[in-house]
C-alpha positions as YAML, in Angstrom:
chain: A
units: angstrom
residues:
- id: 1
  name: MET
  ca: [-44.04, -39.02, -12.32]
- id: 2
  name: SER
  ca: [-40.38, -39.54, -11.66]
- id: 3
  name: ASP
  ca: [-39.25, -36.77, -14.02]
- id: 4
  name: THR
  ca: [-40.26, -33.57, -12.23]
- id: 5
  name: THR
  ca: [-39.56, -31.50, -15.35]
- id: 6
  name: THR
  ca: [-42.46, -33.11, -17.22]
- id: 7
  name: SER
  ca: [-45.49, -30.89, -17.53]
- id: 8
  name: TYR
  ca: [-48.85, -32.22, -16.34]
- id: 9
  name: LYS
  ca: [-50.53, -30.21, -19.09]
- id: 10
  name: THR
  ca: [-48.35, -31.99, -21.65]
- id: 11
  name: LEU
  ca: [-48.94, -35.33, -19.96]
- id: 12
  name: THR
  ca: [-52.72, -34.99, -20.08]
- id: 13
  name: ARG
  ca: [-52.64, -33.84, -23.71]
- id: 14
  name: THR
  ca: [-50.43, -36.79, -24.64]
- id: 15
  name: ILE
  ca: [-52.64, -39.31, -22.85]
- id: 16
  name: SER
  ca: [-55.76, -37.80, -24.45]
- id: 17
  name: GLY
  ca: [-54.17, -38.21, -27.86]
- id: 18
  name: ASN
  ca: [-53.06, -41.75, -27.12]
- id: 19
  name: LEU
  ca: [-56.58, -42.70, -26.07]
- id: 20
  name: GLY
  ca: [-57.70, -42.07, -29.66]
- id: 21
  name: ALA
  ca: [-56.47, -45.50, -30.73]
- id: 22
  name: LEU
  ca: [-58.45, -47.15, -27.94]
- id: 23
  name: ARG
  ca: [-61.58, -45.19, -28.88]
- id: 24
  name: ARG
  ca: [-61.14, -46.37, -32.45]
- id: 25
  name: ASP
  ca: [-60.19, -49.99, -31.68]
- id: 26
  name: LEU
  ca: [-62.35, -50.60, -28.58]
- id: 27
  name: PRO
  ca: [-65.36, -48.31, -29.04]
- id: 28
  name: SER
  ca: [-67.75, -50.29, -26.84]
- id: 29
  name: VAL
  ca: [-65.24, -50.50, -23.97]
- id: 30
  name: MET
  ca: [-64.44, -46.81, -24.20]
- id: 31
  name: LYS
  ca: [-68.13, -45.88, -24.39]
- id: 32
  name: ALA
  ca: [-68.85, -48.03, -21.33]
- id: 33
  name: PHE
  ca: [-65.98, -46.40, -19.43]
- id: 34
  name: GLY
  ca: [-67.20, -42.95, -20.44]
- id: 35
  name: ASP
  ca: [-70.73, -43.82, -19.33]
- id: 36
  name: LEU
  ca: [-69.40, -45.08, -15.99]
- id: 37
  name: ALA
  ca: [-67.38, -41.90, -15.50]
- id: 38
  name: ARG
  ca: [-70.40, -39.69, -16.26]
- id: 39
  name: GLU
  ca: [-72.69, -41.62, -13.92]
- id: 40
  name: ALA
  ca: [-70.15, -41.78, -11.07]
- id: 41
  name: SER
  ca: [-69.38, -38.06, -11.44]
- id: 42
  name: ALA
  ca: [-72.97, -36.87, -11.67]
- id: 43
  name: GLU
  ca: [-74.19, -34.55, -8.94]
- id: 44
  name: GLY
  ca: [-76.08, -36.37, -6.21]
- id: 45
  name: ALA
  ca: [-75.62, -36.46, -2.46]
- id: 46
  name: LEU
  ca: [-72.04, -35.34, -3.21]
- id: 47
  name: ASP
  ca: [-71.27, -32.44, -5.51]
- id: 48
  name: MET
  ca: [-68.91, -32.77, -8.46]
- id: 49
  name: LYS
  ca: [-66.02, -31.01, -6.69]
- id: 50
  name: THR
  ca: [-66.20, -33.43, -3.75]
- id: 51
  name: LYS
  ca: [-66.22, -36.37, -6.14]
- id: 52
  name: GLU
  ca: [-63.21, -34.99, -8.01]
- id: 53
  name: LEU
  ca: [-61.36, -34.51, -4.69]
- id: 54
  name: ILE
  ca: [-62.02, -38.18, -3.92]
- id: 55
  name: ALA
  ca: [-60.77, -39.15, -7.37]
- id: 56
  name: LEU
  ca: [-57.61, -37.09, -6.84]
- id: 57
  name: ALA
  ca: [-56.92, -38.80, -3.50]
- id: 58
  name: LEU
  ca: [-57.38, -42.22, -5.11]
- id: 59
  name: GLY
  ca: [-55.11, -41.23, -8.00]
- id: 60
  name: VAL
  ca: [-52.41, -40.13, -5.56]
- id: 61
  name: ALA
  ca: [-52.74, -43.36, -3.55]
- id: 62
  name: ALA
  ca: [-52.60, -45.42, -6.76]
- id: 63
  name: ARG
  ca: [-49.55, -43.41, -7.96]
- id: 64
  name: CYS
  ca: [-51.26, -42.55, -11.25]
- id: 65
  name: ASP
  ca: [-49.77, -39.45, -12.85]
- id: 66
  name: GLY
  ca: [-52.46, -39.31, -15.52]
- id: 67
  name: CYS
  ca: [-55.14, -39.44, -12.82]
- id: 68
  name: ILE
  ca: [-53.43, -36.62, -10.95]
- id: 69
  name: GLY
  ca: [-53.26, -34.52, -14.11]
- id: 70
  name: PHE
  ca: [-56.84, -35.05, -15.27]
- id: 71
  name: HIS
  ca: [-58.46, -34.69, -11.84]
- id: 72
  name: THR
  ca: [-56.36, -31.63, -10.96]
- id: 73
  name: GLN
  ca: [-57.41, -30.07, -14.26]
- id: 74
  name: ALA
  ca: [-61.07, -30.77, -13.44]
- id: 75
  name: LEU
  ca: [-60.68, -29.42, -9.90]
- id: 76
  name: VAL
  ca: [-59.13, -26.17, -11.09]
- id: 77
  name: ARG
  ca: [-62.05, -25.75, -13.51]
- id: 78
  name: LEU
  ca: [-64.42, -26.39, -10.60]
- id: 79
  name: GLY
  ca: [-62.74, -23.65, -8.52]
- id: 80
  name: VAL
  ca: [-60.98, -25.77, -5.89]
- id: 81
  name: THR
  ca: [-58.95, -23.69, -3.48]
- id: 82
  name: ARG
  ca: [-55.37, -24.48, -2.63]
- id: 83
  name: GLU
  ca: [-56.48, -25.20, 0.94]
- id: 84
  name: GLU
  ca: [-59.10, -27.74, -0.20]
- id: 85
  name: PHE
  ca: [-56.56, -29.33, -2.53]
- id: 86
  name: GLU
  ca: [-53.95, -29.60, 0.21]
- id: 87
  name: GLU
  ca: [-56.40, -31.05, 2.73]
- id: 88
  name: VAL
  ca: [-57.40, -33.85, 0.39]
- id: 89
  name: LEU
  ca: [-53.70, -34.56, -0.19]
- id: 90
  name: GLY
  ca: [-53.28, -34.74, 3.59]
- id: 91
  name: MET
  ca: [-55.93, -37.46, 3.70]
- id: 92
  name: ALA
  ca: [-54.25, -39.30, 0.83]
- id: 93
  name: VAL
  ca: [-50.93, -39.24, 2.72]
- id: 94
  name: TYR
  ca: [-52.63, -40.40, 5.92]
- id: 95
  name: MET
  ca: [-54.21, -43.35, 4.11]
- id: 96
  name: GLY
  ca: [-51.35, -44.13, 1.71]
- id: 97
  name: GLY
  ca: [-48.17, -43.34, 3.66]
- id: 98
  name: GLY
  ca: [-44.85, -42.39, 2.11]
- id: 99
  name: PRO
  ca: [-45.68, -43.22, -1.53]
- id: 100
  name: SER
  ca: [-48.76, -40.99, -1.30]
- id: 101
  name: LEU
  ca: [-46.59, -38.22, 0.16]
- id: 102
  name: MET
  ca: [-44.29, -38.38, -2.86]
- id: 103
  name: TYR
  ca: [-47.23, -38.26, -5.28]
- id: 104
  name: SER
  ca: [-48.84, -35.48, -3.25]
- id: 105
  name: ALA
  ca: [-45.78, -33.38, -4.04]
- id: 106
  name: ASN
  ca: [-46.37, -34.15, -7.74]
- id: 107
  name: ALA
  ca: [-50.05, -33.26, -7.36]
- id: 108
  name: MET
  ca: [-49.10, -29.86, -5.88]
- id: 109
  name: ALA
  ca: [-46.91, -29.24, -8.92]
- id: 110
  name: ALA
  ca: [-49.89, -30.14, -11.13]
- id: 111
  name: TYR
  ca: [-52.15, -27.76, -9.16]
- id: 112
  name: ASP
  ca: [-49.66, -24.91, -9.49]
- id: 113
  name: GLU
  ca: [-49.28, -25.55, -13.22]
- id: 114
  name: MET
  ca: [-53.02, -25.84, -13.91]
- id: 115
  name: SER
  ca: [-53.88, -22.83, -11.71]
- id: 116
  name: THR
  ca: [-51.35, -20.65, -13.50]
- id: 117
  name: ALA
  ca: [-52.80, -21.71, -16.85]
- id: 118
  name: ALA
  ca: [-56.34, -20.94, -15.68]
- id: 119
  name: ALA
  ca: [-55.47, -17.43, -14.50]
...
């Protein structure tokens, strides 16, 4: 997200609204994606918080602001601590270099925004 004044809460709401057209126009694709997300996120050998931390790291490495917003929102709901959040960002930077560092800064802004809203 190049514009640091943009809110991640607003971004996720906007994307959610924009997905409505895809749900309407591509229902089978969207259902399949939703099914995949539910299956991949289901508790198993890894708990849901661990899986969301992995998803956040991948979103940072892929430079996906929507991914950062949605997975940060989920992590805050799951009770992630700031320390856990920062450690996963450290791994994303290690694996993704400078671009991941820049998006880690955005992810911290998303965490601060979502945590404040949850309080």
